[in-house]
Residue, then its C-alpha position, 0 to 999 in steps of 0.5 A: x474505510x479499511x481494506x485488507x488485501x494481499x499482493x496477488x489482489x492489488x492489481x487493478x486497485x485504484x490508488x485514488x481510493x485510499x489516503x494511506x497504504x500500509x504493508x503488514x507482515x504475514x498474518x499481522x494487523x500492525x503495519x508500516x506506512x508506505x504511502x500518505x496522501x498529503x493534505x487529507x485525513x487518513x480516512x481510507x486505508x489499504x493494508x497489504x499483507x506481505x507473503x511469509x518471505x517477502x522479497x526485498x523489492x516488495x515495496x517498489x513492486x507495490x508502488x509500480x503496481x499502484x502508481x505505474x507512472x509515478x504521478x503521486x508524491x505521497x510515497x515514503x522512502 
C-alpha cells in the first residue's frame, strides 16, 4: 500500500497503519526515510510531501503529529 499526503492532511493519520514513512520535496516522487517499523517488511508506506519552503523543524513536527506521546522507536535521526 502506498499513500501520499501533505502536511495539512496528516492530522488523524494512524501511525500503526504504516511500516515506513518518507518525506518528499514538493512535487517529487523521491523521498527520505524518517520512520521504519522494526521487524516488519515495508509493505505499507506513507509519503508526506513537504511544502515548497519547509521549516527546519518539519520532521519534528511530523513526529509530534503522528506520535505525540513518542511511543514508537522507529524514528530515524
